[in-house]
C-alpha positions as CSV (number, residue, x, y, z in Angstrom):
1,M,140.3,123.6,88.1
2,V,136.8,122.2,87.5
3,T,135.7,122.1,83.9
4,V,132.0,121.9,83.3
5,R,130.4,121.1,79.9
6,L,126.7,122.1,79.5
7,P,124.1,120.3,77.3
8,D,124.5,123.0,74.7
9,G,128.2,122.3,74.4
10,K,129.3,125.4,76.3
11,T,132.3,124.9,78.6
12,L,132.8,126.7,81.9
13,E,135.8,126.7,84.3
14,H,135.6,127.1,88.1
15,P,137.9,126.7,91.1
16,D,138.3,123.3,92.7
17,G,135.6,122.7,95.5
18,I,132.8,124.7,94.0
19,T,129.4,123.3,94.7
20,I,127.0,122.3,91.9
21,M,124.6,125.0,93.2
22,Q,127.3,127.6,92.8
23,V,127.9,126.5,89.3
24,L,124.2,126.9,88.5
25,E,124.1,130.3,90.2
26,A,127.0,131.4,88.0
27,I,125.0,130.3,84.9
28,G,121.9,132.2,86.0
29,P,119.9,132.7,89.2
30,G,116.7,131.5,87.5
31,L,118.2,128.2,86.7
32,A,119.5,127.8,90.2
33,R,116.0,128.5,91.6
34,A,114.3,126.0,89.3
35,A,116.8,123.1,89.7
36,V,116.5,120.6,92.5
37,A,119.3,118.2,91.4
38,A,121.8,117.7,88.7
39,R,123.1,114.9,86.5
40,I,126.9,114.9,86.7
41,N,128.5,112.5,84.2
42,G,125.3,110.5,84.1
43,E,124.9,110.3,87.9
44,V,122.2,112.2,89.8
45,R,123.8,114.4,92.5
46,E,122.7,116.8,95.2
47,L,123.2,120.5,94.5
48,F,125.1,121.2,97.7
49,R,127.8,118.6,96.8
50,P,131.3,120.1,95.9
51,L,133.1,119.2,92.7
52,A,136.7,118.1,92.8
53,A,139.2,119.1,90.1
54,G,138.3,117.4,86.8
55,E,136.0,117.4,83.8
56,Y,132.2,117.1,84.2
57,Q,129.2,116.9,81.9
58,L,126.4,118.8,83.8
59,E,122.7,118.9,83.3
60,A,120.4,120.7,85.7
61,L,117.3,118.8,86.7
62,K,114.0,120.4,87.5
63,L,111.3,118.7,89.6
64,A,109.5,117.4,86.6
65,D,112.5,115.2,85.7
66,P,111.8,111.6,86.8
67,D,115.2,111.2,88.7
68,A,114.7,114.6,90.4
69,L,111.1,113.7,91.4
70,T,112.4,110.5,92.9
71,M,114.8,112.5,95.0
72,A,112.1,114.9,96.0
73,R,109.9,112.0,97.1
74,H,112.7,110.8,99.3
75,S,112.9,114.3,100.9
76,A,109.1,114.3,101.3
77,A,109.4,111.1,103.2
78,H,111.7,112.9,105.6
79,V,109.3,115.8,105.9
80,M,106.5,113.4,106.7
81,A,108.6,111.6,109.2
82,E,109.4,114.9,111.0
83,A,105.7,115.8,111.0
84,I,104.7,112.5,112.6
85,C,107.5,112.8,115.2
86,D,106.3,116.3,116.1
87,L,102.7,115.1,116.5
88,W,103.6,111.9,118.3
89,P,107.0,112.3,120.0
90,E,107.2,108.7,121.1
91,T,107.5,107.6,117.4
92,K,110.5,105.4,116.4
93,L,111.5,105.8,112.8
94,V,112.5,102.7,110.9
95,Y,113.0,103.3,107.2
96,G,111.6,105.7,104.5
97,P,112.4,105.2,100.8
98,P,111.0,106.7,97.6
99,V,109.0,104.1,95.6
100,E,107.2,104.1,92.3
101,G,104.5,106.7,92.5
102,G,105.5,108.1,95.9
103,F,107.2,107.2,99.1
104,Y,106.6,105.6,102.5
105,Y,108.0,105.6,106.0
106,D,107.8,102.6,108.4
107,I,107.3,103.7,112.0
108,D,106.9,102.1,115.4
109,L,104.1,103.9,117.1
110,D,101.5,102.5,119.6
111,H,99.0,105.1,118.4
112,K,97.2,103.5,115.4
113,L,97.2,106.0,112.6
114,T,93.9,106.3,110.6
115,P,92.9,108.5,107.7
116,D,91.5,110.9,110.3
117,D,95.1,111.7,111.2
118,F,96.3,112.5,107.7
119,A,95.0,116.1,107.7
120,K,97.1,116.8,110.9
121,I,100.2,115.2,109.4
122,E,99.7,117.2,106.1
123,A,99.2,120.5,108.1
124,R,102.5,120.0,110.0
125,M,104.2,119.1,106.7
126,A,102.9,122.4,105.3
127,E,104.6,124.3,108.1
128,I,107.9,122.5,107.5
129,V,107.7,123.2,103.8
130,K,106.8,126.8,104.3
131,E,109.9,127.3,106.5
132,D,112.0,126.0,103.5
133,R,114.7,124.6,105.7
134,P,117.8,123.3,104.0
135,F,118.8,119.7,103.9
136,R,122.4,119.3,105.2
137,R,124.5,116.1,105.1
138,Y,127.3,115.2,107.4
139,E,129.3,112.0,108.0
140,L,130.7,110.3,111.0
141,P,133.2,107.4,111.3
142,R,131.4,104.2,112.2
143,S,133.3,104.2,115.5
144,E,131.6,107.5,116.4
145,A,128.2,107.0,114.7
146,M,127.3,103.7,116.4
147,P,127.6,105.0,120.0
148,K,125.6,108.0,118.9
149,L,122.8,105.9,117.5
150,T,122.8,103.5,120.5
151,A,122.5,106.4,122.9
152,E,119.4,107.7,120.9
153,G,117.7,104.4,121.8
154,N,116.2,103.6,118.4
155,E,117.1,99.9,117.8
156,Y,115.8,100.2,114.2
157,K,118.3,102.8,113.2
158,V,121.1,100.8,114.9
159,D,120.1,97.8,112.8
160,N,120.1,100.0,109.7
161,A,123.6,101.2,110.5
162,E,124.9,97.7,111.1
163,R,123.6,96.6,107.7
164,A,125.1,99.6,105.9
165,D,128.4,99.3,104.0
166,G,131.4,101.4,104.5
167,D,133.5,102.8,107.4
168,A,131.4,106.0,107.6
169,L,127.7,106.7,108.1
170,S,125.8,109.7,106.7
171,F,123.2,111.7,108.5
172,Y,120.8,114.4,107.1
173,V,119.7,117.4,109.0
174,T,116.7,119.5,107.9
175,G,117.3,123.0,109.1
176,E,120.2,124.6,110.9
177,P,121.6,122.9,114.0
178,G,120.3,124.4,117.2
179,S,117.1,125.8,115.6
180,G,114.7,123.0,116.1
181,C,116.1,120.9,113.2
182,F,115.2,117.3,112.3
183,E,118.0,114.7,111.9
184,D,117.9,111.2,110.4
185,L,120.4,108.4,109.5
186,C,120.2,108.3,105.7
187,R,122.2,107.6,102.6
188,G,120.4,110.4,100.6
189,P,120.2,112.0,98.2
190,H,117.9,115.0,98.9
191,V,116.7,118.2,97.3
192,P,118.2,121.5,98.5
193,S,115.5,122.4,101.0
194,S,112.1,121.3,102.4
195,G,110.3,123.9,100.3
196,R,111.4,122.1,97.1
197,I,109.5,118.8,97.5
198,G,106.5,119.9,95.4
199,A,102.8,119.1,96.0
200,Y,102.2,116.1,98.4
201,K,99.5,114.1,100.0
202,V,99.4,111.3,102.7
203,M,97.7,108.4,101.0
204,Q,97.2,105.4,103.3
205,V,98.6,103.4,106.2
206,A,99.2,99.7,106.3
207,G,100.8,97.1,108.5
208,A,104.4,96.0,107.9
209,Y,107.0,93.8,109.6
210,H,110.6,94.7,110.1
211,H,112.6,92.9,107.4
212,G,109.3,91.0,106.7
213,D,109.7,89.0,109.9
214,A,106.2,88.2,111.2
215,S,107.5,87.1,114.5
216,K,108.4,90.7,115.3
217,K,106.2,93.6,116.4
218,Q,104.1,94.9,113.5
219,L,105.0,98.4,112.3
220,Q,102.9,101.0,110.5
221,R,103.8,101.9,106.9
222,V,102.6,105.3,106.1
223,Y,102.4,106.0,102.3
224,G,102.5,109.3,100.6
225,T,102.9,110.8,97.2
226,S,104.3,114.0,95.7
227,F,104.4,115.7,92.3
228,P,106.0,118.8,90.9
229,D,102.9,120.9,91.4
230,K,99.3,120.8,92.6
231,K,98.0,120.4,89.1
232,A,100.0,117.2,88.5
233,L,99.0,115.9,92.0
234,K,95.4,116.6,91.2
235,Q,95.7,114.7,87.9
236,H,97.3,111.8,89.7
237,L,94.6,111.6,92.3
238,A,91.9,111.7,89.6
239,Q,93.7,108.9,87.8
240,L,93.7,106.9,91.0
241,E,90.0,107.5,91.5
242,E,89.3,106.4,87.9
243,A,91.5,103.3,88.4
244,R,89.5,102.5,91.6
245,K,86.3,102.6,89.5
246,R,87.9,100.3,86.9
247,D,89.6,97.9,89.3
248,H,89.4,94.5,87.5
249,R,89.1,92.7,90.8
250,K,85.8,94.3,91.6
251,L,84.5,94.6,88.0
252,G,85.5,91.0,87.4
253,Q,83.3,89.8,90.3
254,D,80.4,92.2,89.5
255,L,80.3,91.2,85.8
256,G,80.7,87.5,86.5
257,L,84.0,87.1,84.7
258,F,86.1,85.3,87.2
259,T,86.4,84.4,90.9
260,L,89.2,83.9,93.4
261,D,88.5,81.1,95.9
262,P,90.8,80.7,99.0
263,L,89.9,77.0,99.0
264,V,91.4,76.7,95.5
265,G,94.5,78.7,96.3
266,T,96.0,82.2,96.2
267,G,96.7,83.5,92.8
268,L,94.8,80.8,91.0
269,I,92.0,82.1,88.7
270,L,88.6,80.4,88.3
271,W,87.2,81.6,85.0
272,K,83.4,81.8,85.1
273,P,81.4,81.3,81.9
274,R,81.4,85.0,80.8
275,G,85.1,85.3,81.5
276,A,85.7,82.1,79.6
277,I,83.9,83.5,76.6
278,L,86.1,86.6,76.8
279,R,89.2,84.5,76.9
280,H,88.0,82.1,74.2
281,T,87.2,85.0,71.9
282,L,90.7,86.4,72.2
283,E,92.3,83.0,71.8
284,S,90.2,82.4,68.6
285,F,91.2,85.7,67.2
286,I,94.9,85.0,67.5
287,R,94.6,81.3,66.5
288,E,93.2,82.4,63.2
289,E,96.0,84.8,62.7
290,L,98.7,82.2,63.7
291,L,97.4,79.7,61.2
292,R,97.6,82.3,58.4
293,R,101.2,83.0,59.4
294,G,102.3,79.3,59.3
295,Y,102.3,78.4,63.0
296,Q,101.7,74.8,64.0
297,P,99.7,74.1,67.2
298,V,101.1,71.8,69.9
299,Y,100.1,70.7,73.4
300,T,102.5,70.0,76.2
301,P,102.0,68.7,79.8
302,H,101.8,70.9,82.9
303,I,104.6,69.0,84.6
304,G,108.0,67.7,83.5
305,K,111.1,66.0,84.8
306,L,113.4,68.3,86.8
307,D,116.3,67.5,84.6
308,L,114.5,69.1,81.6
309,F,114.6,72.4,83.5
310,R,118.1,71.8,84.7
311,T,119.1,71.6,81.1
312,S,117.2,74.8,80.2
313,G,118.5,76.7,83.2
314,H,115.1,77.4,84.6
315,F,116.0,75.2,87.6
316,P,117.5,76.4,89.8
317,Y,117.5,79.9,88.2
318,Y,113.8,80.4,89.0
319,K,113.9,78.2,92.2
320,E,112.7,81.0,94.5
321,S,109.5,81.6,92.4
322,Q,108.8,77.9,91.6
323,Y,106.6,75.4,93.3
324,P,108.7,72.9,95.1
325,P,109.8,69.8,93.0
326,L,108.1,66.5,93.5
327,F,110.5,63.6,94.0
328,E,110.0,59.9,93.4
329,N,111.9,59.0,96.6
330,E,114.1,60.4,99.3
331,T,117.3,59.4,97.5
332,A,116.3,61.5,94.5
333,R,115.5,64.5,96.8
334,I,118.9,64.3,98.5
335,L,120.7,63.7,95.2
336,N,119.1,66.9,93.9
337,Q,120.3,68.8,97.0
338,L,123.8,67.5,96.3
339,W,123.6,68.6,92.7
340,E,122.4,72.1,93.8
341,A,125.2,72.5,96.3
342,T,127.8,71.3,93.7
343,T,126.7,73.6,90.9
344,A,126.2,76.6,93.3
345,R,129.9,76.6,94.1
346,G,130.9,77.0,90.5
347,D,134.5,76.1,91.0
348,A,136.8,73.3,89.9
349,S,138.2,72.2,93.3
350,G,136.0,69.1,94.0
351,Y,133.4,69.3,96.6
352,G,133.3,71.5,99.7
353,P,131.7,71.4,103.2
354,A,128.1,71.9,102.0
355,E,128.4,68.9,99.6
356,L,130.1,66.8,102.2
357,R,127.2,67.3,104.7
358,V,124.7,66.3,102.0
359,L,126.9,63.4,100.9
360,E,127.0,62.0,104.5
361,R,123.2,62.1,104.7
362,L,123.0,60.3,101.4
363,R,125.5,57.7,102.6
364,D,123.3,57.0,105.7
365,L,120.3,56.6,103.4
366,D,121.8,54.6,100.5
367,D,125.6,53.9,100.5
368,E,125.2,52.0,97.2
369,V,124.2,55.3,95.5
370,V,127.3,56.9,96.9
371,A,129.4,54.1,95.5
372,R,127.9,54.5,92.1
373,L,128.5,58.3,92.3
374,E,132.2,57.7,93.0
375,E,132.4,55.2,90.1
376,R,131.1,58.0,87.9
377,G,134.0,60.3,88.9
378,F,132.4,62.2,91.9
379,G,135.3,63.1,94.2
380,P,136.6,65.6,96.7
381,A,139.5,67.1,94.7
382,G,141.4,66.9,91.5
383,G,138.3,66.8,89.2
384,Q,136.2,69.5,87.5
385,C,133.1,70.8,89.0
386,E,131.3,69.8,85.8
387,T,132.4,66.2,86.4
388,N,130.7,66.1,89.8
389,S,127.6,67.7,88.5
390,Q,127.4,65.3,85.6
391,A,128.0,62.3,87.9
392,I,125.0,63.3,90.0
393,R,122.8,64.0,87.0
394,G,123.6,60.6,85.6
395,L,122.0,59.0,88.6
396,L,119.1,61.5,88.8
397,A,118.1,60.5,85.3
398,E,117.1,57.1,86.8
399,A,114.9,58.6,89.6
400,D,114.5,62.3,89.2
401,G,112.0,64.8,90.5
402,Y,109.2,66.6,88.6
403,L,108.4,70.3,88.4
404,L,105.3,72.2,87.6
405,K,106.5,74.0,84.5
406,P,107.5,77.6,84.9
407,M,108.0,78.0,81.1
408,N,106.8,76.3,78.0
409,C,110.0,76.7,75.9
410,P,111.9,73.5,77.0
411,M,109.0,71.3,75.9
412,H,108.8,73.0,72.6
413,I,112.5,72.5,72.1
414,R,112.0,68.8,72.8
415,I,109.3,68.7,70.1
416,Y,111.6,70.3,67.7
417,G,114.3,67.8,68.6
418,S,112.0,64.8,68.3
419,E,112.8,64.3,64.6
420,P,115.5,65.2,62.1
421,R,115.3,68.7,60.6
422,S,116.5,70.2,57.4
423,Y,117.1,73.8,56.4
424,R,114.2,73.3,54.0
425,D,111.9,72.7,57.0
426,L,112.8,76.0,58.7
427,P,111.4,78.2,60.0
428,I,109.4,75.9,62.3
429,R,106.8,77.9,64.3
430,L,105.3,76.0,67.3
431,A,102.4,77.7,69.2
432,E,100.5,76.7,72.3
433,F,98.2,78.3,74.9
434,G,100.4,76.8,77.6
435,T,99.7,77.1,81.3
436,V,102.7,77.7,83.6
437,Y,103.2,78.1,87.3
438,R,105.2,80.5,89.5
439,Y,105.1,80.5,93.2
440,E,104.8,84.3,93.7
441,Q,105.0,85.6,97.2
442,S,101.6,86.1,98.7
443,G,102.1,89.8,99.2
444,E,102.9,90.2,95.5
445,V,99.8,88.3,94.2
446,S,97.1,90.7,92.9
447,G,93.9,89.8,91.1
448,M,94.5,88.6,87.6
449,T,97.6,90.8,87.0
450,R,100.0,88.9,89.3
451,V,99.0,85.2,89.7
452,R,100.6,81.8,90.4
453,G,99.1,80.0,87.5
454,F,98.7,81.6,84.1
455,T,98.3,80.7,80.4
456,Q,100.6,82.2,77.8
457,D,99.9,82.6,74.1
458,D,103.3,81.2,73.7
459,A,105.2,80.3,70.5
460,H,108.7,79.4,69.6
461,I,110.2,79.8,66.2
462,F,113.3,77.8,65.1
463,C,115.0,79.4,62.2
464,T,118.4,79.9,60.5
465,P,120.4,83.0,61.3
466,D,119.6,84.3,57.8
467,Q,115.8,84.0,58.6
468,L,116.1,85.7,62.0
469,S,115.5,89.3,61.0
470,A,112.3,88.5,59.0
471,E,110.9,86.3,61.8
472,V,111.5,89.0,64.5
473,L,109.8,91.6,62.3
474,D,106.8,89.3,61.8
475,C,106.5,88.8,65.5
476,V,106.7,92.6,66.0
477,E,104.0,93.0,63.4
478,L,101.8,90.4,65.0
479,T,102.1,92.2,68.4
480,Q,101.2,95.5,66.7
481,L,98.2,93.9,65.1
482,V,96.9,92.5,68.4
483,L,97.3,95.9,70.2
484,S,95.7,97.9,67.4
485,T,92.8,95.5,67.1
486,L,92.1,96.2,70.8
487,G,92.5,99.9,70.5
488,L,95.8,99.9,72.5
489,K,97.6,102.2,70.1
490,D,99.6,104.3,72.6
491,Y,102.7,102.3,73.3
492,R,106.5,102.5,73.3
493,V,109.0,99.8,72.4
494,R,111.7,98.8,74.8
495,L,114.8,96.8,73.8
496,G,116.2,94.9,76.8
497,Y,119.9,94.1,77.0
498,R,121.9,92.1,79.5
499,D,124.1,93.8,82.2
500,D,127.3,92.6,83.7
501,S,125.7,90.5,86.5
502,D,125.9,86.7,86.7
503,K,122.2,86.1,86.3
504,Y,122.4,85.3,82.6
505,V,123.3,82.1,80.8
506,G,125.3,81.5,77.7
507,S,128.4,82.9,76.0
508,I,129.0,86.5,75.5
509,E,129.5,85.8,71.8
510,N,125.9,84.4,71.6
511,W,124.6,87.4,73.5
512,N,126.3,89.9,71.3
513,A,124.9,88.2,68.2
514,A,121.4,88.1,69.6
515,Q,121.5,91.8,70.7
516,R,122.7,92.8,67.3
517,A,119.9,90.9,65.7
518,V,117.0,92.4,67.7
519,R,118.4,95.9,67.3
520,A,118.9,95.5,63.5
521,A,115.3,94.2,63.1
522,L,113.8,97.3,64.8
523,V,116.1,99.6,62.9
524,S,115.1,98.0,59.6
525,A,111.5,98.4,60.5
526,G,112.0,102.1,61.1
527,M,110.6,101.8,64.7
528,E,111.6,104.1,67.5
529,F,112.7,102.3,70.7
530,T,114.7,102.7,73.9
531,E,117.6,100.5,74.9
532,E,117.6,99.5,78.5
533,V,120.5,97.5,80.1
534,G,119.5,94.8,82.6
535,E,116.0,94.2,81.1
536,A,116.9,91.1,79.2
537,A,115.5,87.6,79.9
538,F,118.1,85.3,81.5
539,Y,118.7,83.6,78.1
540,G,118.5,86.4,75.6
541,P,117.6,90.0,74.8
542,K,114.0,91.0,74.3
543,I,111.7,93.5,72.7
544,D,108.9,94.6,75.0
545,F,105.8,96.6,74.2
546,V,104.9,99.0,77.0
547,V,101.3,100.0,76.5
548,K,99.6,103.1,78.0
549,D,95.9,102.5,78.8
550,C,93.1,105.0,78.5
551,I,93.8,106.6,81.9
552,G,97.5,106.9,81.3
553,R,98.9,103.8,83.1
554,D,101.8,101.8,81.6
555,W,101.6,98.1,81.2
556,Q,104.2,95.7,79.8
557,L,102.3,93.4,77.4
558,G,103.7,91.8,74.2
559,T,107.2,90.5,74.1
560,V,109.6,89.1,71.5
561,Q,112.9,87.5,72.6
562,V,115.9,86.2,70.6
563,D,117.7,83.2,72.0
564,Y,121.0,81.6,70.9
565,N,121.5,79.9,74.2
566,L,118.7,77.3,74.7
567,P,119.3,75.7,71.3
568,E,122.9,75.2,72.4
569,R,122.0,73.9,75.9
570,F,119.7,71.3,74.3
571,G,122.0,70.5,71.4
572,I,119.3,70.9,68.7
573,R,120.4,70.9,65.1
574,Y,119.3,71.1,61.5
575,I,121.1,69.9,58.3
576,G,122.1,72.9,56.1
577,D,122.4,73.2,52.4
578,D,126.0,72.2,52.8
579,N,124.9,68.8,54.2
580,R,126.4,69.7,57.6
581,E,124.9,70.2,61.0
582,H,124.0,73.7,62.2
583,R,122.4,75.2,65.3
584,P,119.1,77.0,64.8
585,V,118.3,80.3,66.4
586,M,115.2,80.4,68.6
587,V,112.6,83.2,68.9
588,H,110.2,83.4,71.9
589,R,107.1,85.5,71.4
590,A,103.9,86.1,73.2
591,P,101.7,89.1,72.0
592,F,99.2,88.8,74.9
593,G,101.8,87.6,77.4
594,S,99.5,86.1,80.0
595,M,95.9,85.6,79.2
596,E,95.0,86.3,82.9
597,R,97.0,89.5,83.1
598,F,96.0,90.7,79.6
599,C,92.3,90.1,80.4
600,G,92.7,91.9,83.7
601,I,94.2,94.9,81.9
602,L,91.5,94.9,79.3
603,I,88.8,94.9,82.0
604,E,90.3,98.1,83.4
605,H,91.0,99.6,80.0
606,F,87.4,99.2,78.8
607,A,86.0,99.5,82.4
608,G,84.2,96.3,81.6
609,A,82.4,97.8,78.6
610,F,84.0,95.6,76.0
611,P,83.5,96.3,72.3
612,V,80.7,94.2,70.7
613,W,83.0,91.5,69.2
614,L,84.7,90.9,72.5
615,A,81.7,91.3,74.9
616,P,80.8,88.0,76.6
617,I,77.1,88.8,76.2
618,Q,76.4,91.1,73.2
619,A,72.7,91.8,73.6
620,T,69.8,91.2,76.0
621,V,66.2,90.9,75.0
622,C,63.8,92.5,77.5
623,S,60.1,92.0,77.2
624,V,57.8,94.8,78.5
625,S,55.0,92.5,79.6
626,E,53.5,89.1,79.2
627,K,51.7,90.2,76.1
628,S,55.1,90.6,74.2
629,E,56.8,87.6,75.7
630,A,56.1,85.2,72.8
631,Y,57.6,87.7,70.2
632,A,60.5,88.5,72.6
633,Q,61.3,84.7,72.6
634,R,61.3,84.7,68.8
635,V,63.7,87.7,68.8
636,F,66.0,85.9,71.2
637,Q,66.0,82.7,69.1
638,A,66.7,84.7,65.9
639,C,69.7,86.4,67.5
640,Q,70.9,83.1,68.9
641,Q,70.7,81.4,65.6
642,A,72.6,84.2,63.9
643,G,75.5,83.5,66.3
644,L,75.0,86.5,68.5
645,R,75.8,86.0,72.2
646,V,72.4,86.9,73.6
647,E,70.3,86.6,76.8
648,Y,66.6,86.8,77.4
649,D,65.5,88.5,80.6
650,T,62.5,86.4,81.7
651,S,62.0,88.1,85.1
652,N,58.7,89.7,86.1
653,E,60.3,93.1,86.9
654,R,59.3,96.3,85.3
655,I,61.1,97.2,82.1
656,G,63.0,100.1,83.7
657,A,64.6,97.7,86.2
658,K,65.5,95.2,83.4
659,I,67.2,98.0,81.4
660,R,69.2,99.2,84.5
661,R,70.3,95.7,85.3
662,T,71.5,95.0,81.8
663,A,73.3,98.3,81.6
664,M,75.1,97.6,84.9
665,M,76.3,94.3,83.4
666,K,77.9,96.4,80.6
667,I,76.0,94.5,77.9
668,P,76.3,96.5,74.6
669,Y,72.7,96.3,73.4
670,I,69.4,96.2,75.1
671,L,66.5,95.0,72.8
672,V,63.3,96.3,74.3
673,V,60.2,94.4,73.0
674,G,56.7,95.7,73.8
675,E,53.3,95.2,72.2
676,Q,54.0,97.8,69.5
677,E,57.3,96.2,68.6
678,A,55.6,92.8,68.4
679,A,52.9,94.2,66.1
680,D,55.5,95.8,63.8
681,N,58.1,92.9,63.9
682,R,60.7,95.3,65.2
683,V,62.9,95.9,68.3
684,N,63.6,99.1,70.2
685,V,67.5,99.3,70.5
686,R,69.2,100.9,73.4
687,T,72.9,101.0,74.4
688,R,74.4,100.3,77.8
689,D,75.4,104.0,78.1
690,G,71.7,105.1,77.9
691,R,71.5,106.1,74.2
692,Q,68.3,105.2,72.4
693,L,68.9,104.1,68.8
694,G,65.2,103.7,67.9
695,S,63.2,101.1,66.1
696,W,65.0,98.5,64.0
697,T,64.0,95.3,62.3
698,V,65.8,92.3,63.7
699,P,67.6,91.6,60.3
700,E,68.9,95.2,60.3
701,F,70.2,94.9,63.9
702,L,71.8,91.5,63.2
703,A,73.4,92.7,60.0
704,T,74.9,95.7,61.7
705,C,76.3,93.6,64.6
706,A,77.7,91.1,62.2
707,R,79.7,93.8,60.3
708,E,81.0,95.2,63.6
709,I,82.0,91.7,64.9
710,A,83.7,90.8,61.6
711,T,85.8,94.0,61.6
712,R,86.5,93.7,65.3
713,G,85.9,97.4,65.9
714,V,86.5,98.9,69.3
715,E,83.5,101.2,69.2
716,S,79.8,100.3,69.2
717,P,78.1,100.3,65.8
718,V,75.9,103.3,66.5
719,D,76.5,105.3,63.3
720,A,76.2,102.2,61.1
721,G,73.1,101.2,63.0
722,Q,71.4,104.5,62.7
723,A,72.2,104.6,59.0
724,S,70.5,101.2,58.6
725,A,67.6,102.1,60.7
726,S,66.9,105.3,58.7
């Protein structure tokens, strides 16, 4: 028998082999019509799958459920692929997965698709959806499936099949065999029928290479999206349009905040004066707060010896996203290759073929170094892997390579370890705006939000285990302060744990202690949070703040991480009240995260119209004619002397053009000065969004701005200004 337990606790029994859809139909036809998938014992399953004898926890999933929507998007990719094949029968399908926000299908087609073709594709998709043809799965043994695919003449599907695991391959058929159905090699899963994919739209087409190999023929990647209904799709499209208007890459250029120069390099930001003011203002804000909280500023170099990052684990852990090391000589370079090959094996059987090949190259280059290696215990068998690794590192210490730092923490650890520490000194909080470097793939680099060089508002706290909870709470509170000051109040907290993979360093005992500590801190603070396995840093669990901006997009910003492992790897200590040595616990925290990414997100959140305290230029003085220029100059100087970031428009253009240009630059206030204002010693105040606040004295305006800047409000001081002016 099949025993099914429902979310409300009710238990049902059915015969062995019943499908999930039949279970739902037995509960109620309305539920069966509304569901597109089910969660069975935590796993998302297709409704046409049968259940073997056993016990199951069942939850019906409607299209609005994120997991069900992902499944529907996979099915929509099939429907789009069928539509393209119907319109252009020579199409060869490659691969079509769901992705965040939609789906795509890579195709090989000589006809170059353009947006003009999208309407035809959507019209054919509508016909397929209207037919509401069922998705059906069947499997063939690999011995039968491979000849079938070869005979069909699609080399891409043959390649997909060769890369697939298992002795059987699965195919999905849309419709009933013999009735004009569509078939595709696919792992699944899919919704019950083509009519259940929701509202959809073909979005764009781009070039792509098979497996990223640029030496092969370029394919076309057709993107689409789908949502549960037309209303949700319309909202998504409106959000995309709003995001396009707010794109920080365009606004940043238009407002003179930053520039990207191919001669400087991909993913490397050049901060222009206005952008530098924005960044400096944010840095000054948090520096003041850090000093109040007992942080000590430090500075560290941009480059460090490779062995520093071997000790921390950043090398070779981050090797694929690091700039290549710089070596003092060829011997050091080959010694490093030997060390990498030795540590990569991770066994205790001496060295293997990979090390032997490198060793022979080293012998040809410098047999004296090989002799010294062997003196240190490096050998083919009988020793421990650690012995070989340590033997190599002993020589590398004499002539090692250097690495552009991917993280600041190893250098902060060395500062901590540079002098004796007592429990009376702890906690020690070291803070730095430290620039780090990651060699992101060129296709992943995007404006300021994904770059190759970025500055973190980084700090590392060294504390006793008893102090850990309070320090984590203080870091969480600091992050909340940063977000609330900037009006980013809609956020969720995510607690990231490790999974069972081998990508993490340190003992499981240390991990368990760290994970208990971060969870206890959030619980004691009364904060709601989600727990997500696999989201930890490689050295410890972390608390992430996922912020929703004003148009509903999620961004991961501030982070707090607890680390028992790096203090152990570096062997740092403090003397406790028992006069014995103890290991400190380390907390990593960065409320902004990356200054580049944070500023890029702020540009889009505010659409470039920053609050007064943050705006690079806070006011522009515009004279109406030459007759008021002398007074306008005095107004400009008064604002400047009061500390306001102000400009004076000295152009000969008409006042209307000056006002429009200032508004387009998103400058909060426009101070219009004509003959009447000069005679009255006043200014006519306008805002960038076109509101006219009337006639103010200069002291009134400056006092109101000063209050707004001091309180770091996220709104313009209109009400306060009007009250002063009246």
